[in-house]
C-alpha positions, -999 to 999 in steps of 0.1 A, spaced: 120 185 -255 123 168 -221 151 169 -197 162 149 -166 178 159 -134 197 131 -116 199 134 -79 230 115 -68 223 96 -37 255 76 -35 290 92 -29 293 104 -65 294 140 -76 273 150 -106 286 172 -134 262 195 -152 261 191 -189 237 202 -217 214 177 -235 184 176 -257 158 149 -266 147 162 -300 121 138 -315 125 110 -291 95 101 -269 117 93 -240 140 111 -216 177 117 -208 202 96 -190 238 105 -183 261 104 -214 295 89 -217 312 123 -220 306 158 -205 293 170 -239 265 145 -245 237 127 -228 217 97 -240 179 91 -243 165 60 -227 141 41 -250 126 6 -252 153 -5 -277 183 10 -261 200 44 -259 205 71 -285 233 96 -282 221 132 -285 248 159 -289 246 193 -272 232 223 -291 224 259 -283 188 250 -275 197 220 -253 182 214 -219 203 207 -188 209 173 -171 236 158 -148 262 134 -159 267 106 -135 302 93 -132 292 59 -119 291 25 -138 275 25 -172 237 19 -173 223 -7 -196 188 -19 -202 154 -4 -208 142 29 -195 121 12 -169 152 -7 -157 171 25 -155 143 40 -133 138 11 -109 169 -11 -108 192 19 -103 170 39 -81 194 34 -52 220 56 -70 201 79 -93 167 95 -93 157 108 -127 130 134 -127 111 117 -155 105 85 -136 91 104 -106 69 125 -128 53 94 -142 65 93 -178 76 57 -172 62 49 -138 37 21 -136 50 2 -106 49 9 -69 66 -3 -37 71 7 -1 106 22 -4 127 42 -27 118 59 -59 84 41 -61 76 45 -24 45 61 -9 57 97 -13 58 93 -51 27 71 -57 5 100 -67 30 113 -93 22 84 -116 -8 91 -138 -24 57 -130 -20 64 -93 -29 101 -92 -57 95 -67 -30 88 -41 -23 125 -41 -56 141 -54 -82 119 -37 -104 135 -10 -114 102 7 -82 84 12 -72 57 37 -58 50 63 -69 75 89 -64 84 125 -97 81 144 -97 108 171 -124 98 196 -144 128 209 -136 149 179 -164 166 158 -157 141 130 -171 113 151 -209 107 147 -225 82 171 -251 58 159 -286 68 169 -302 49 199 -317 17 186 -295 16 155 -262 5 172 -244 -24 156 -216 -48 164 -193 -65 140 -212 -97 147 -244 -79 135 -229 -73 101 -202 -99 95 -206 -137 90 -173 -156 87 -161 -191 96 -135 -217 87 -124 -214 50 -96 -223 27 -71 -197 15 -42 -199 -9 -11 -178 -2 7 -156 -27 34 -130 -26 31 -93 -36 59 -68 -31 76 -90 -5 45 -96 16 20 -124 17 -16 -122 6 -42 -149 15 -67 -154 -13 -101 -171 -8 -96 -204 -26 -132 -207 -38 -153 -175 -45 -180 -168 -19 -170 -195 5 -149 -174 29 -176 -154 46 -194 -122 40 -204 -88 55 -237 -72 49 -238 -34 55 -261 -6 43 -281 -30 22 -251 -45 3 -235 -79 8 -198 -82 3 -179 -115 1 -143 -120 13 -119 -122 -16 -86 -120 4 -69 -108 36 -35 -95 43 -15 -77 70 3 -44 74 31 -38 99 28 -14 117 -9 -8 117 -21 17 91 -52 30 108 -48 45 143 -70 54 172 -62 86 191 -28 87 175 -18 53 185 -6 28 160 -4 -9 168 19 -38 160 0 -50 130 -33 -47 112 -53 -73 94 -74 -62 64 -101 -85 53 -110 -73 18 -146 -80 7 -163 -74 -27 -199 -71 -38 -201 -95 -69 -230 -75 -83 -213 -41 -86 -177 -46 -77 -179 -24 -46 -153 -30 -19 -155 -32 19 -126 -37 42 -127 -49 78 -97 -37 97 -86 -54 129 -58 -38 149 -33 -63 164 -16 -55 197 16 -73 208 16 -91 242 50 -107 247 50 -145 243 13 -152 243 6 -167 208 -28 -160 193 -40 -195 182 -63 -181 156 -33 -166 138 -8 -193 146 -11 -208 111 -11 -177 90 17 -159 108 41 -188 110 75 -182 94 68 -209 68 34 -195 58 43 -158 55 71 -168 31 50 -192 10 33 -190 -23 6 -215 -35 2 -229 0 -34 -240 10 -43 -231 46 -74 -232 68 -83 -200 85 -113 -187 105 -115 -149 103 -143 -148 130 -118 -163 155 -97 -131 153 -123 -104 159 -146 -99 188 -181 -102 174 -195 -81 203 -172 -52 194 -185 -19 180 -167 -4 150 -158 28 132 -171 32 97 -161 57 71 -159 62 33 -123 56 22 -99 41 -3 -75 13 -9 -43 20 10 -21 10 -19 -21 21 -55 -42 29 -74 -57 43 -41 -92 38 -55 -120 55 -35 -155 44 -28 -143 17 -3 -164 11 28 -142 8 59 -151 -10 91 -125 -8 119 -130 -29 150 -129 -10 182 -116 -41 200 -80 -51 193 -68 -87 188 -36 -99 204 -4 -114 188 29 -126 203 63 -112 197 72 -142 176 42 -139 154 50 -102 148 87 -111 142 79 -137 115 61 -111 94 86 -83 101 116 -105 91 99 -116 59 90 -81 46 126 -70 53 119 -49 85 119 -11 84 100 8 71 74 -19 70 44 -19 47 21 8 61 9 40 44 7 72 64 -26 86 77 -46 106 53 -66 138 60 -103 134 65 -112 164 43 -145 169 61 -155 133 63 -174 120 93 -167 87 110 -196 66 123 -192 51 158 -215 21 156 -216 16 194 -211 49 212 -216 34 246 -188 9 242 
């Protein structure tokens, strides 16, 4: 038998009642009377009366809930929080807020690495700490030494309220060659505020250029921290961060990634993960030491589109003994 505990977030007071699930492969929702609860299933709800062996749940005296179990979990998350949804029995979506927000990502079986992974991203790079390993003399590298990007065509799409810019034609949007592997840009996107930090400082935004090795599927991400500087518009980002573009889907735009980063900049490199579910590890990270600049209006366009606070940035993750390569210690 399974049971649910409903945490009432609105102004309602919950009433404790007894319930059981019996043979149903589902879980409990509040019943219509104090002596019964209902099970949520794909086909509707089944009334389950109380018995001596029943589990406990809370009856919610709010409006009646209709729809599938998944709808119960997500559409009504602002008022109720069933334990079964959080524990992953029916939890295959994620978002930046509420029941499916970052604190609960790892509770879903498909996203368990978000909690159990040992090489997660983003991180806080603490310069001068024992975790920083400088490149040996003669092996220093800049971003320009490993990355090759230029003007390319991207197509916009929307995912969880934020834009993604997908490379329109595979292997035409530039590449990065690092540690003997070549990775091609597949898309770029932004996070606001920045996800990675340097010495505890987060920045206004962060651009992630996601690359993939077509031979083995391995991923590499170049991160560029974006600092806000009043009204000085960054022309390289004028097109992608306009109010029209950030809200678009299916829009074709021209963008030159190399115009955003400083090719002479050193970088930090570590073994990490995707910063969103499924939080897959084995991702090679390269974070530019030099920051790019954006204007208040460019920042605001993105912020307004994603709905403002709390933004779309995951918290820093522990290093768990990992080292961070400083590619240019003298810089």
